[in-house]
PyMOL commands that place a pseudoatom at each C-alpha (Angstrom):
pseudoatom trace, name=CA, resn=UNK, resi=1, chain=A, elem=C, hetatm=0, pos=[6.854, -19.825, -12.325]
pseudoatom trace, name=CA, resn=UNK, resi=2, chain=A, elem=C, hetatm=0, pos=[6.422, -23.341, -10.615]
pseudoatom trace, name=CA, resn=UNK, resi=3, chain=A, elem=C, hetatm=0, pos=[8.507, -22.670, -7.819]
pseudoatom trace, name=CA, resn=UNK, resi=4, chain=A, elem=C, hetatm=0, pos=[6.540, -18.813, -7.849]
pseudoatom trace, name=CA, resn=UNK, resi=5, chain=A, elem=C, hetatm=0, pos=[3.035, -20.938, -8.216]
pseudoatom trace, name=CA, resn=UNK, resi=6, chain=A, elem=C, hetatm=0, pos=[4.331, -22.828, -4.924]
pseudoatom trace, name=CA, resn=UNK, resi=7, chain=A, elem=C, hetatm=0, pos=[4.478, -20.301, -2.556]
pseudoatom trace, name=CA, resn=UNK, resi=8, chain=A, elem=C, hetatm=0, pos=[2.026, -18.172, -3.928]
pseudoatom trace, name=CA, resn=UNK, resi=9, chain=A, elem=C, hetatm=0, pos=[-0.636, -21.189, -2.981]
pseudoatom trace, name=CA, resn=UNK, resi=10, chain=A, elem=C, hetatm=0, pos=[1.436, -21.487, 0.741]
pseudoatom trace, name=CA, resn=UNK, resi=11, chain=A, elem=C, hetatm=0, pos=[0.984, -17.985, 1.152]
pseudoatom trace, name=CA, resn=UNK, resi=12, chain=A, elem=C, hetatm=0, pos=[-2.685, -17.852, 0.803]
pseudoatom trace, name=CA, resn=UNK, resi=13, chain=A, elem=C, hetatm=0, pos=[-3.275, -20.996, 2.791]
pseudoatom trace, name=CA, resn=UNK, resi=14, chain=A, elem=C, hetatm=0, pos=[-1.194, -19.339, 5.543]
pseudoatom trace, name=CA, resn=UNK, resi=15, chain=A, elem=C, hetatm=0, pos=[-3.243, -16.007, 5.228]
pseudoatom trace, name=CA, resn=UNK, resi=16, chain=A, elem=C, hetatm=0, pos=[-6.360, -17.549, 5.686]
pseudoatom trace, name=CA, resn=UNK, resi=17, chain=A, elem=C, hetatm=0, pos=[-5.319, -18.593, 8.781]
pseudoatom trace, name=CA, resn=UNK, resi=18, chain=A, elem=C, hetatm=0, pos=[-3.933, -14.714, 9.421]
pseudoatom trace, name=CA, resn=UNK, resi=19, chain=A, elem=C, hetatm=0, pos=[-7.105, -13.010, 7.930]
pseudoatom trace, name=CA, resn=UNK, resi=20, chain=A, elem=C, hetatm=0, pos=[-9.701, -14.770, 10.294]
pseudoatom trace, name=CA, resn=UNK, resi=21, chain=A, elem=C, hetatm=0, pos=[-7.912, -13.613, 13.647]
pseudoatom trace, name=CA, resn=UNK, resi=22, chain=A, elem=C, hetatm=0, pos=[-7.141, -10.126, 12.774]
pseudoatom trace, name=CA, resn=UNK, resi=23, chain=A, elem=C, hetatm=0, pos=[-9.791, -7.654, 13.325]
pseudoatom trace, name=CA, resn=UNK, resi=24, chain=A, elem=C, hetatm=0, pos=[-7.478, -4.499, 11.690]
pseudoatom trace, name=CA, resn=UNK, resi=25, chain=A, elem=C, hetatm=0, pos=[-6.604, -3.913, 8.352]
pseudoatom trace, name=CA, resn=UNK, resi=26, chain=A, elem=C, hetatm=0, pos=[-2.518, -4.179, 7.135]
pseudoatom trace, name=CA, resn=UNK, resi=27, chain=A, elem=C, hetatm=0, pos=[-1.550, -1.409, 4.998]
pseudoatom trace, name=CA, resn=UNK, resi=28, chain=A, elem=C, hetatm=0, pos=[0.990, -3.080, 2.454]
pseudoatom trace, name=CA, resn=UNK, resi=29, chain=A, elem=C, hetatm=0, pos=[2.727, -0.632, 0.182]
pseudoatom trace, name=CA, resn=UNK, resi=30, chain=A, elem=C, hetatm=0, pos=[4.685, -1.828, -3.161]
pseudoatom trace, name=CA, resn=UNK, resi=31, chain=A, elem=C, hetatm=0, pos=[7.135, 0.007, -4.589]
pseudoatom trace, name=CA, resn=UNK, resi=32, chain=A, elem=C, hetatm=0, pos=[7.332, -1.052, -8.212]
pseudoatom trace, name=CA, resn=UNK, resi=33, chain=A, elem=C, hetatm=0, pos=[8.019, -0.028, -11.722]
pseudoatom trace, name=CA, resn=UNK, resi=34, chain=A, elem=C, hetatm=0, pos=[7.178, -1.272, -15.032]
pseudoatom trace, name=CA, resn=UNK, resi=35, chain=A, elem=C, hetatm=0, pos=[10.952, -1.101, -16.078]
pseudoatom trace, name=CA, resn=UNK, resi=36, chain=A, elem=C, hetatm=0, pos=[12.146, -3.523, -13.506]
pseudoatom trace, name=CA, resn=UNK, resi=37, chain=A, elem=C, hetatm=0, pos=[12.863, -6.854, -14.543]
pseudoatom trace, name=CA, resn=UNK, resi=38, chain=A, elem=C, hetatm=0, pos=[12.622, -9.120, -10.786]
pseudoatom trace, name=CA, resn=UNK, resi=39, chain=A, elem=C, hetatm=0, pos=[9.247, -6.582, -10.384]
pseudoatom trace, name=CA, resn=UNK, resi=40, chain=A, elem=C, hetatm=0, pos=[6.567, -9.056, -12.219]
pseudoatom trace, name=CA, resn=UNK, resi=41, chain=A, elem=C, hetatm=0, pos=[6.411, -11.497, -9.308]
pseudoatom trace, name=CA, resn=UNK, resi=42, chain=A, elem=C, hetatm=0, pos=[5.470, -9.018, -6.627]
pseudoatom trace, name=CA, resn=UNK, resi=43, chain=A, elem=C, hetatm=0, pos=[2.759, -7.371, -8.910]
pseudoatom trace, name=CA, resn=UNK, resi=44, chain=A, elem=C, hetatm=0, pos=[1.209, -10.774, -8.660]
pseudoatom trace, name=CA, resn=UNK, resi=45, chain=A, elem=C, hetatm=0, pos=[1.875, -11.453, -5.093]
pseudoatom trace, name=CA, resn=UNK, resi=46, chain=A, elem=C, hetatm=0, pos=[-0.068, -7.684, -4.611]
pseudoatom trace, name=CA, resn=UNK, resi=47, chain=A, elem=C, hetatm=0, pos=[-2.593, -9.683, -6.867]
pseudoatom trace, name=CA, resn=UNK, resi=48, chain=A, elem=C, hetatm=0, pos=[-3.097, -12.033, -3.857]
pseudoatom trace, name=CA, resn=UNK, resi=49, chain=A, elem=C, hetatm=0, pos=[-2.890, -9.950, -0.720]
pseudoatom trace, name=CA, resn=UNK, resi=50, chain=A, elem=C, hetatm=0, pos=[-5.905, -7.164, -3.064]
pseudoatom trace, name=CA, resn=UNK, resi=51, chain=A, elem=C, hetatm=0, pos=[-8.224, -10.115, -2.622]
pseudoatom trace, name=CA, resn=UNK, resi=52, chain=A, elem=C, hetatm=0, pos=[-7.798, -10.411, 1.160]
pseudoatom trace, name=CA, resn=UNK, resi=53, chain=A, elem=C, hetatm=0, pos=[-10.097, -8.272, 3.525]
pseudoatom trace, name=CA, resn=UNK, resi=54, chain=A, elem=C, hetatm=0, pos=[-8.028, -7.633, 6.216]
pseudoatom trace, name=CA, resn=UNK, resi=55, chain=A, elem=C, hetatm=0, pos=[-4.899, -6.048, 4.238]
pseudoatom trace, name=CA, resn=UNK, resi=56, chain=A, elem=C, hetatm=0, pos=[-5.093, -2.809, 2.141]
pseudoatom trace, name=CA, resn=UNK, resi=57, chain=A, elem=C, hetatm=0, pos=[-3.090, -3.406, -0.585]
pseudoatom trace, name=CA, resn=UNK, resi=58, chain=A, elem=C, hetatm=0, pos=[-1.577, -0.719, -2.710]
pseudoatom trace, name=CA, resn=UNK, resi=59, chain=A, elem=C, hetatm=0, pos=[0.789, -0.410, -5.681]
pseudoatom trace, name=CA, resn=UNK, resi=60, chain=A, elem=C, hetatm=0, pos=[2.899, 3.270, -6.070]
pseudoatom trace, name=CA, resn=UNK, resi=61, chain=A, elem=C, hetatm=0, pos=[4.717, 2.758, -8.949]
pseudoatom trace, name=CA, resn=UNK, resi=62, chain=A, elem=C, hetatm=0, pos=[7.957, 4.486, -9.156]
pseudoatom trace, name=CA, resn=UNK, resi=63, chain=A, elem=C, hetatm=0, pos=[9.893, 6.434, -11.264]
pseudoatom trace, name=CA, resn=UNK, resi=64, chain=A, elem=C, hetatm=0, pos=[13.498, 5.977, -10.696]
pseudoatom trace, name=CA, resn=UNK, resi=65, chain=A, elem=C, hetatm=0, pos=[13.985, 3.391, -13.606]
pseudoatom trace, name=CA, resn=UNK, resi=66, chain=A, elem=C, hetatm=0, pos=[12.313, 5.441, -16.223]
pseudoatom trace, name=CA, resn=UNK, resi=67, chain=A, elem=C, hetatm=0, pos=[15.932, 5.804, -17.398]
pseudoatom trace, name=CA, resn=UNK, resi=68, chain=A, elem=C, hetatm=0, pos=[15.911, 2.259, -18.888]
pseudoatom trace, name=CA, resn=UNK, resi=69, chain=A, elem=C, hetatm=0, pos=[14.164, 2.886, -22.407]
pseudoatom trace, name=CA, resn=UNK, resi=70, chain=A, elem=C, hetatm=0, pos=[10.829, 2.841, -20.914]
pseudoatom trace, name=CA, resn=UNK, resi=71, chain=A, elem=C, hetatm=0, pos=[8.551, 5.144, -18.898]
pseudoatom trace, name=CA, resn=UNK, resi=72, chain=A, elem=C, hetatm=0, pos=[6.770, 4.193, -16.388]
pseudoatom trace, name=CA, resn=UNK, resi=73, chain=A, elem=C, hetatm=0, pos=[2.759, 5.057, -17.395]
pseudoatom trace, name=CA, resn=UNK, resi=74, chain=A, elem=C, hetatm=0, pos=[1.664, 5.250, -13.493]
pseudoatom trace, name=CA, resn=UNK, resi=75, chain=A, elem=C, hetatm=0, pos=[4.459, 6.286, -12.230]
pseudoatom trace, name=CA, resn=UNK, resi=76, chain=A, elem=C, hetatm=0, pos=[4.512, 9.752, -9.921]
pseudoatom trace, name=CA, resn=UNK, resi=77, chain=A, elem=C, hetatm=0, pos=[7.526, 10.964, -8.247]
pseudoatom trace, name=CA, resn=UNK, resi=78, chain=A, elem=C, hetatm=0, pos=[5.295, 11.682, -5.303]
pseudoatom trace, name=CA, resn=UNK, resi=79, chain=A, elem=C, hetatm=0, pos=[5.453, 7.907, -5.068]
pseudoatom trace, name=CA, resn=UNK, resi=80, chain=A, elem=C, hetatm=0, pos=[9.191, 8.346, -5.646]
pseudoatom trace, name=CA, resn=UNK, resi=81, chain=A, elem=C, hetatm=0, pos=[9.713, 10.886, -2.988]
pseudoatom trace, name=CA, resn=UNK, resi=82, chain=A, elem=C, hetatm=0, pos=[7.507, 8.563, -0.306]
pseudoatom trace, name=CA, resn=UNK, resi=83, chain=A, elem=C, hetatm=0, pos=[9.887, 5.812, -0.678]
pseudoatom trace, name=CA, resn=UNK, resi=84, chain=A, elem=C, hetatm=0, pos=[12.603, 7.900, -0.134]
pseudoatom trace, name=CA, resn=UNK, resi=85, chain=A, elem=C, hetatm=0, pos=[11.021, 9.391, 3.080]
pseudoatom trace, name=CA, resn=UNK, resi=86, chain=A, elem=C, hetatm=0, pos=[10.539, 6.385, 4.269]
pseudoatom trace, name=CA, resn=UNK, resi=87, chain=A, elem=C, hetatm=0, pos=[14.351, 4.868, 3.772]
pseudoatom trace, name=CA, resn=UNK, resi=88, chain=A, elem=C, hetatm=0, pos=[15.297, 7.816, 5.821]
pseudoatom trace, name=CA, resn=UNK, resi=89, chain=A, elem=C, hetatm=0, pos=[12.643, 7.228, 8.676]
pseudoatom trace, name=CA, resn=UNK, resi=90, chain=A, elem=C, hetatm=0, pos=[13.612, 3.402, 8.923]
pseudoatom trace, name=CA, resn=UNK, resi=91, chain=A, elem=C, hetatm=0, pos=[17.705, 4.480, 8.787]
pseudoatom trace, name=CA, resn=UNK, resi=92, chain=A, elem=C, hetatm=0, pos=[18.031, 3.216, 5.055]
pseudoatom trace, name=CA, resn=UNK, resi=93, chain=A, elem=C, hetatm=0, pos=[20.558, 4.413, 2.871]
pseudoatom trace, name=CA, resn=UNK, resi=94, chain=A, elem=C, hetatm=0, pos=[19.260, 3.616, -0.205]
pseudoatom trace, name=CA, resn=UNK, resi=95, chain=A, elem=C, hetatm=0, pos=[15.905, 1.965, -2.194]
pseudoatom trace, name=CA, resn=UNK, resi=96, chain=A, elem=C, hetatm=0, pos=[14.540, -0.638, -4.157]
pseudoatom trace, name=CA, resn=UNK, resi=97, chain=A, elem=C, hetatm=0, pos=[12.215, -2.492, -6.071]
pseudoatom trace, name=CA, resn=UNK, resi=98, chain=A, elem=C, hetatm=0, pos=[10.349, -4.413, -5.757]
pseudoatom trace, name=CA, resn=UNK, resi=99, chain=A, elem=C, hetatm=0, pos=[9.587, -3.210, -2.099]
pseudoatom trace, name=CA, resn=UNK, resi=100, chain=A, elem=C, hetatm=0, pos=[6.958, -3.673, 0.433]
pseudoatom trace, name=CA, resn=UNK, resi=101, chain=A, elem=C, hetatm=0, pos=[6.506, -1.973, 3.357]
pseudoatom trace, name=CA, resn=UNK, resi=102, chain=A, elem=C, hetatm=0, pos=[3.876, -3.460, 5.738]
pseudoatom trace, name=CA, resn=UNK, resi=103, chain=A, elem=C, hetatm=0, pos=[2.357, -1.492, 8.459]
pseudoatom trace, name=CA, resn=UNK, resi=104, chain=A, elem=C, hetatm=0, pos=[4.413, 1.704, 7.951]
pseudoatom trace, name=CA, resn=UNK, resi=105, chain=A, elem=C, hetatm=0, pos=[8.050, -0.029, 10.074]
pseudoatom trace, name=CA, resn=UNK, resi=106, chain=A, elem=C, hetatm=0, pos=[8.813, -2.806, 8.157]
pseudoatom trace, name=CA, resn=UNK, resi=107, chain=A, elem=C, hetatm=0, pos=[10.170, -3.415, 4.515]
pseudoatom trace, name=CA, resn=UNK, resi=108, chain=A, elem=C, hetatm=0, pos=[10.768, -6.484, 2.407]
pseudoatom trace, name=CA, resn=UNK, resi=109, chain=A, elem=C, hetatm=0, pos=[11.778, -7.875, -0.614]
pseudoatom trace, name=CA, resn=UNK, resi=110, chain=A, elem=C, hetatm=0, pos=[7.901, -8.149, -2.333]
pseudoatom trace, name=CA, resn=UNK, resi=111, chain=A, elem=C, hetatm=0, pos=[8.731, -11.327, -4.065]
pseudoatom trace, name=CA, resn=UNK, resi=112, chain=A, elem=C, hetatm=0, pos=[9.113, -13.335, -0.621]
pseudoatom trace, name=CA, resn=UNK, resi=113, chain=A, elem=C, hetatm=0, pos=[5.922, -14.149, -0.003]
pseudoatom trace, name=CA, resn=UNK, resi=114, chain=A, elem=C, hetatm=0, pos=[6.383, -15.832, 3.414]
pseudoatom trace, name=CA, resn=UNK, resi=115, chain=A, elem=C, hetatm=0, pos=[8.158, -13.142, 4.956]
pseudoatom trace, name=CA, resn=UNK, resi=116, chain=A, elem=C, hetatm=0, pos=[5.884, -10.716, 3.411]
pseudoatom trace, name=CA, resn=UNK, resi=117, chain=A, elem=C, hetatm=0, pos=[3.083, -12.898, 4.863]
pseudoatom trace, name=CA, resn=UNK, resi=118, chain=A, elem=C, hetatm=0, pos=[4.587, -13.264, 8.413]
pseudoatom trace, name=CA, resn=UNK, resi=119, chain=A, elem=C, hetatm=0, pos=[5.276, -9.624, 8.736]
pseudoatom trace, name=CA, resn=UNK, resi=120, chain=A, elem=C, hetatm=0, pos=[1.510, -9.517, 8.127]
pseudoatom trace, name=CA, resn=UNK, resi=121, chain=A, elem=C, hetatm=0, pos=[0.945, -11.092, 10.544]
pseudoatom trace, name=CA, resn=UNK, resi=122, chain=A, elem=C, hetatm=0, pos=[2.325, -9.266, 13.078]
pseudoatom trace, name=CA, resn=UNK, resi=123, chain=A, elem=C, hetatm=0, pos=[1.727, -5.891, 12.225]
pseudoatom trace, name=CA, resn=UNK, resi=124, chain=A, elem=C, hetatm=0, pos=[-2.324, -7.842, 12.049]
pseudoatom trace, name=CA, resn=UNK, resi=125, chain=A, elem=C, hetatm=0, pos=[-1.784, -9.419, 15.627]
pseudoatom trace, name=CA, resn=UNK, resi=126, chain=A, elem=C, hetatm=0, pos=[-0.875, -5.820, 16.981]
pseudoatom trace, name=CA, resn=UNK, resi=127, chain=A, elem=C, hetatm=0, pos=[-3.618, -4.358, 19.300]
pseudoatom trace, name=CA, resn=UNK, resi=128, chain=A, elem=C, hetatm=0, pos=[-5.450, -1.949, 17.427]
pseudoatom trace, name=CA, resn=UNK, resi=129, chain=A, elem=C, hetatm=0, pos=[-4.313, 2.355, 17.972]
pseudoatom trace, name=CA, resn=UNK, resi=130, chain=A, elem=C, hetatm=0, pos=[-6.928, 4.174, 15.846]
pseudoatom trace, name=CA, resn=UNK, resi=131, chain=A, elem=C, hetatm=0, pos=[-10.387, 3.904, 14.109]
pseudoatom trace, name=CA, resn=UNK, resi=132, chain=A, elem=C, hetatm=0, pos=[-11.477, 4.991, 11.328]
pseudoatom trace, name=CA, resn=UNK, resi=133, chain=A, elem=C, hetatm=0, pos=[-14.779, 5.158, 10.191]
pseudoatom trace, name=CA, resn=UNK, resi=134, chain=A, elem=C, hetatm=0, pos=[-15.525, 6.176, 6.344]
pseudoatom trace, name=CA, resn=UNK, resi=135, chain=A, elem=C, hetatm=0, pos=[-18.855, 7.384, 4.644]
pseudoatom trace, name=CA, resn=UNK, resi=136, chain=A, elem=C, hetatm=0, pos=[-19.752, 8.994, 1.299]
pseudoatom trace, name=CA, resn=UNK, resi=137, chain=A, elem=C, hetatm=0, pos=[-21.370, 12.045, 0.805]
pseudoatom trace, name=CA, resn=UNK, resi=138, chain=A, elem=C, hetatm=0, pos=[-21.726, 13.311, -2.574]
pseudoatom trace, name=CA, resn=UNK, resi=139, chain=A, elem=C, hetatm=0, pos=[-18.538, 14.156, -4.075]
pseudoatom trace, name=CA, resn=UNK, resi=140, chain=A, elem=C, hetatm=0, pos=[-16.802, 14.134, -0.531]
pseudoatom trace, name=CA, resn=UNK, resi=141, chain=A, elem=C, hetatm=0, pos=[-15.585, 11.403, 1.686]
pseudoatom trace, name=CA, resn=UNK, resi=142, chain=A, elem=C, hetatm=0, pos=[-16.709, 11.830, 5.554]
pseudoatom trace, name=CA, resn=UNK, resi=143, chain=A, elem=C, hetatm=0, pos=[-13.603, 10.993, 7.795]
pseudoatom trace, name=CA, resn=UNK, resi=144, chain=A, elem=C, hetatm=0, pos=[-14.021, 9.894, 11.963]
pseudoatom trace, name=CA, resn=UNK, resi=145, chain=A, elem=C, hetatm=0, pos=[-11.285, 8.825, 14.154]
pseudoatom trace, name=CA, resn=UNK, resi=146, chain=A, elem=C, hetatm=0, pos=[-10.504, 7.894, 17.413]
pseudoatom trace, name=CA, resn=UNK, resi=147, chain=A, elem=C, hetatm=0, pos=[-7.179, 7.439, 18.750]
pseudoatom trace, name=CA, resn=UNK, resi=148, chain=A, elem=C, hetatm=0, pos=[-6.648, 5.232, 21.988]
pseudoatom trace, name=CA, resn=UNK, resi=149, chain=A, elem=C, hetatm=0, pos=[-4.279, 8.034, 23.583]
pseudoatom trace, name=CA, resn=UNK, resi=150, chain=A, elem=C, hetatm=0, pos=[-2.548, 11.050, 22.365]
pseudoatom trace, name=CA, resn=UNK, resi=151, chain=A, elem=C, hetatm=0, pos=[0.364, 11.438, 19.197]
pseudoatom trace, name=CA, resn=UNK, resi=152, chain=A, elem=C, hetatm=0, pos=[0.549, 13.270, 16.543]
pseudoatom trace, name=CA, resn=UNK, resi=153, chain=A, elem=C, hetatm=0, pos=[-0.701, 11.490, 13.239]
pseudoatom trace, name=CA, resn=UNK, resi=154, chain=A, elem=C, hetatm=0, pos=[-1.151, 12.056, 9.609]
pseudoatom trace, name=CA, resn=UNK, resi=155, chain=A, elem=C, hetatm=0, pos=[-4.391, 11.345, 7.813]
pseudoatom trace, name=CA, resn=UNK, resi=156, chain=A, elem=C, hetatm=0, pos=[-3.942, 10.592, 3.936]
pseudoatom trace, name=CA, resn=UNK, resi=157, chain=A, elem=C, hetatm=0, pos=[-6.859, 9.845, 1.560]
pseudoatom trace, name=CA, resn=UNK, resi=158, chain=A, elem=C, hetatm=0, pos=[-5.998, 7.365, -1.162]
pseudoatom trace, name=CA, resn=UNK, resi=159, chain=A, elem=C, hetatm=0, pos=[-7.159, 6.704, -4.990]
pseudoatom trace, name=CA, resn=UNK, resi=160, chain=A, elem=C, hetatm=0, pos=[-6.365, 3.796, -6.746]
pseudoatom trace, name=CA, resn=UNK, resi=161, chain=A, elem=C, hetatm=0, pos=[-7.751, 1.718, -9.911]
pseudoatom trace, name=CA, resn=UNK, resi=162, chain=A, elem=C, hetatm=0, pos=[-8.659, -1.969, -8.999]
pseudoatom trace, name=CA, resn=UNK, resi=163, chain=A, elem=C, hetatm=0, pos=[-6.724, -3.017, -11.949]
pseudoatom trace, name=CA, resn=UNK, resi=164, chain=A, elem=C, hetatm=0, pos=[-4.362, -1.810, -14.952]
pseudoatom trace, name=CA, resn=UNK, resi=165, chain=A, elem=C, hetatm=0, pos=[-3.322, -3.497, -17.790]
pseudoatom trace, name=CA, resn=UNK, resi=166, chain=A, elem=C, hetatm=0, pos=[-0.188, -2.318, -20.053]
pseudoatom trace, name=CA, resn=UNK, resi=167, chain=A, elem=C, hetatm=0, pos=[1.537, -3.736, -22.865]
pseudoatom trace, name=CA, resn=UNK, resi=168, chain=A, elem=C, hetatm=0, pos=[5.357, -3.309, -22.598]
pseudoatom trace, name=CA, resn=UNK, resi=169, chain=A, elem=C, hetatm=0, pos=[7.487, -2.324, -25.585]
pseudoatom trace, name=CA, resn=UNK, resi=170, chain=A, elem=C, hetatm=0, pos=[10.400, -1.254, -24.518]
pseudoatom trace, name=CA, resn=UNK, resi=171, chain=A, elem=C, hetatm=0, pos=[13.592, -1.701, -21.311]
pseudoatom trace, name=CA, resn=UNK, resi=172, chain=A, elem=C, hetatm=0, pos=[13.861, -4.824, -19.315]
pseudoatom trace, name=CA, resn=UNK, resi=173, chain=A, elem=C, hetatm=0, pos=[9.978, -6.081, -19.434]
pseudoatom trace, name=CA, resn=UNK, resi=174, chain=A, elem=C, hetatm=0, pos=[9.927, -5.675, -23.399]
pseudoatom trace, name=CA, resn=UNK, resi=175, chain=A, elem=C, hetatm=0, pos=[6.913, -7.870, -25.213]
pseudoatom trace, name=CA, resn=UNK, resi=176, chain=A, elem=C, hetatm=0, pos=[5.361, -8.247, -21.847]
pseudoatom trace, name=CA, resn=UNK, resi=177, chain=A, elem=C, hetatm=0, pos=[1.665, -7.759, -21.082]
pseudoatom trace, name=CA, resn=UNK, resi=178, chain=A, elem=C, hetatm=0, pos=[1.458, -6.679, -16.993]
pseudoatom trace, name=CA, resn=UNK, resi=179, chain=A, elem=C, hetatm=0, pos=[-1.720, -6.359, -15.367]
pseudoatom trace, name=CA, resn=UNK, resi=180, chain=A, elem=C, hetatm=0, pos=[-1.332, -4.620, -12.056]
pseudoatom trace, name=CA, resn=UNK, resi=181, chain=A, elem=C, hetatm=0, pos=[-3.791, -4.435, -9.268]
pseudoatom trace, name=CA, resn=UNK, resi=182, chain=A, elem=C, hetatm=0, pos=[-4.604, -1.533, -6.907]
pseudoatom trace, name=CA, resn=UNK, resi=183, chain=A, elem=C, hetatm=0, pos=[-2.639, 0.754, -8.954]
pseudoatom trace, name=CA, resn=UNK, resi=184, chain=A, elem=C, hetatm=0, pos=[-2.913, 4.020, -6.794]
pseudoatom trace, name=CA, resn=UNK, resi=185, chain=A, elem=C, hetatm=0, pos=[-3.301, 7.100, -9.033]
pseudoatom trace, name=CA, resn=UNK, resi=186, chain=A, elem=C, hetatm=0, pos=[-3.431, 9.949, -6.190]
pseudoatom trace, name=CA, resn=UNK, resi=187, chain=A, elem=C, hetatm=0, pos=[-2.097, 10.351, -2.489]
pseudoatom trace, name=CA, resn=UNK, resi=188, chain=A, elem=C, hetatm=0, pos=[-2.584, 13.199, -0.584]
pseudoatom trace, name=CA, resn=UNK, resi=189, chain=A, elem=C, hetatm=0, pos=[-2.212, 14.343, 2.857]
pseudoatom trace, name=CA, resn=UNK, resi=190, chain=A, elem=C, hetatm=0, pos=[-5.912, 15.932, 3.873]
pseudoatom trace, name=CA, resn=UNK, resi=191, chain=A, elem=C, hetatm=0, pos=[-5.300, 16.544, 8.072]
pseudoatom trace, name=CA, resn=UNK, resi=192, chain=A, elem=C, hetatm=0, pos=[-3.138, 16.503, 10.981]
pseudoatom trace, name=CA, resn=UNK, resi=193, chain=A, elem=C, hetatm=0, pos=[-4.253, 15.215, 13.858]
pseudoatom trace, name=CA, resn=UNK, resi=194, chain=A, elem=C, hetatm=0, pos=[-2.848, 14.895, 17.435]
pseudoatom trace, name=CA, resn=UNK, resi=195, chain=A, elem=C, hetatm=0, pos=[-5.263, 12.537, 18.801]
pseudoatom trace, name=CA, resn=UNK, resi=196, chain=A, elem=C, hetatm=0, pos=[-6.383, 14.234, 21.905]
pseudoatom trace, name=CA, resn=UNK, resi=197, chain=A, elem=C, hetatm=0, pos=[-9.951, 14.403, 20.445]
pseudoatom trace, name=CA, resn=UNK, resi=198, chain=A, elem=C, hetatm=0, pos=[-12.407, 12.519, 18.015]
pseudoatom trace, name=CA, resn=UNK, resi=199, chain=A, elem=C, hetatm=0, pos=[-11.288, 13.425, 14.560]
pseudoatom trace, name=CA, resn=UNK, resi=200, chain=A, elem=C, hetatm=0, pos=[-14.060, 14.150, 12.330]
pseudoatom trace, name=CA, resn=UNK, resi=201, chain=A, elem=C, hetatm=0, pos=[-12.873, 15.782, 8.991]
pseudoatom trace, name=CA, resn=UNK, resi=202, chain=A, elem=C, hetatm=0, pos=[-13.834, 16.022, 5.272]
pseudoatom trace, name=CA, resn=UNK, resi=203, chain=A, elem=C, hetatm=0, pos=[-12.153, 15.456, 1.637]
pseudoatom trace, name=CA, resn=UNK, resi=204, chain=A, elem=C, hetatm=0, pos=[-13.119, 15.489, -1.646]
pseudoatom trace, name=CA, resn=UNK, resi=205, chain=A, elem=C, hetatm=0, pos=[-13.190, 12.161, -3.388]
pseudoatom trace, name=CA, resn=UNK, resi=206, chain=A, elem=C, hetatm=0, pos=[-15.220, 12.557, -6.595]
pseudoatom trace, name=CA, resn=UNK, resi=207, chain=A, elem=C, hetatm=0, pos=[-15.361, 9.975, -9.016]
pseudoatom trace, name=CA, resn=UNK, resi=208, chain=A, elem=C, hetatm=0, pos=[-15.901, 5.948, -8.878]
pseudoatom trace, name=CA, resn=UNK, resi=209, chain=A, elem=C, hetatm=0, pos=[-12.298, 4.532, -7.713]
pseudoatom trace, name=CA, resn=UNK, resi=210, chain=A, elem=C, hetatm=0, pos=[-12.439, 3.172, -4.463]
pseudoatom trace, name=CA, resn=UNK, resi=211, chain=A, elem=C, hetatm=0, pos=[-11.181, 5.275, -1.082]
pseudoatom trace, name=CA, resn=UNK, resi=212, chain=A, elem=C, hetatm=0, pos=[-8.921, 4.736, 1.354]
pseudoatom trace, name=CA, resn=UNK, resi=213, chain=A, elem=C, hetatm=0, pos=[-7.664, 6.517, 4.552]
pseudoatom trace, name=CA, resn=UNK, resi=214, chain=A, elem=C, hetatm=0, pos=[-4.671, 5.832, 6.009]
pseudoatom trace, name=CA, resn=UNK, resi=215, chain=A, elem=C, hetatm=0, pos=[-3.602, 7.602, 9.663]
pseudoatom trace, name=CA, resn=UNK, resi=216, chain=A, elem=C, hetatm=0, pos=[0.032, 7.236, 10.230]
pseudoatom trace, name=CA, resn=UNK, resi=217, chain=A, elem=C, hetatm=0, pos=[2.472, 7.660, 12.879]
pseudoatom trace, name=CA, resn=UNK, resi=218, chain=A, elem=C, hetatm=0, pos=[3.898, 11.400, 11.792]
pseudoatom trace, name=CA, resn=UNK, resi=219, chain=A, elem=C, hetatm=0, pos=[7.580, 11.091, 10.119]
pseudoatom trace, name=CA, resn=UNK, resi=220, chain=A, elem=C, hetatm=0, pos=[6.223, 8.132, 8.478]
pseudoatom trace, name=CA, resn=UNK, resi=221, chain=A, elem=C, hetatm=0, pos=[6.129, 5.998, 11.200]
pseudoatom trace, name=CA, resn=UNK, resi=222, chain=A, elem=C, hetatm=0, pos=[3.711, 2.976, 12.192]
pseudoatom trace, name=CA, resn=UNK, resi=223, chain=A, elem=C, hetatm=0, pos=[0.538, 3.111, 10.646]
pseudoatom trace, name=CA, resn=UNK, resi=224, chain=A, elem=C, hetatm=0, pos=[-1.711, 3.590, 13.265]
pseudoatom trace, name=CA, resn=UNK, resi=225, chain=A, elem=C, hetatm=0, pos=[-5.307, 2.796, 11.442]
pseudoatom trace, name=CA, resn=UNK, resi=226, chain=A, elem=C, hetatm=0, pos=[-6.839, 2.653, 8.016]
pseudoatom trace, name=CA, resn=UNK, resi=227, chain=A, elem=C, hetatm=0, pos=[-10.724, 2.345, 6.447]
pseudoatom trace, name=CA, resn=UNK, resi=228, chain=A, elem=C, hetatm=0, pos=[-11.575, 1.557, 2.847]
pseudoatom trace, name=CA, resn=UNK, resi=229, chain=A, elem=C, hetatm=0, pos=[-14.380, 2.166, 0.275]
pseudoatom trace, name=CA, resn=UNK, resi=230, chain=A, elem=C, hetatm=0, pos=[-14.826, 0.303, -2.363]
for i in range(1, 230): cmd.bond("trace and resi %d" % i, "trace and resi %d" % (i + 1))
show_as sticks, trace
zoom trace
């Protein structure tokens, strides 16, 4: 625990420098599981990331470990499928937890803060390709986007709960009370776009949960732009 605390402190100091230099949010997707004994350090790291203004941190819980005597209460087969789609796009033959996908193109063990910070800096330093502006309109969100060049893209709407706590009674983490940050509750495709003209589209987003819109190159490639409403 001391080593993890030291690494997190170093990570926070490094990222304070990174965040001031970046003008685009970096999307970090953590694929985690309540039944994974090596995941809690990555879940804690995601708490740190969730506090960063220039990071959009998302916790996607997968059901691949539900066979280990504990069913993940927040897991979705759709998130498991998304992780496997990334593996195919990245040329990988398998997936793992805890896995962070950063910017749509890099993956790393989610409990390695220095590697995570370097990848976030790498993606934060890239030129912005897509501007995304969001506005609430009752139960809808208005999405406006402009691309620097034409390319095939997918527009996703993500909803998440800022914090959820669960008592783990069985499995590898039995006896633990774990709190998760930015737990994704819904991830849906709302549009496809070629970038030749500015995009203006609408999506249903009832309730008070925060809203994230991610524009990603088609085929589970680069995240080109993102914005959120908390």
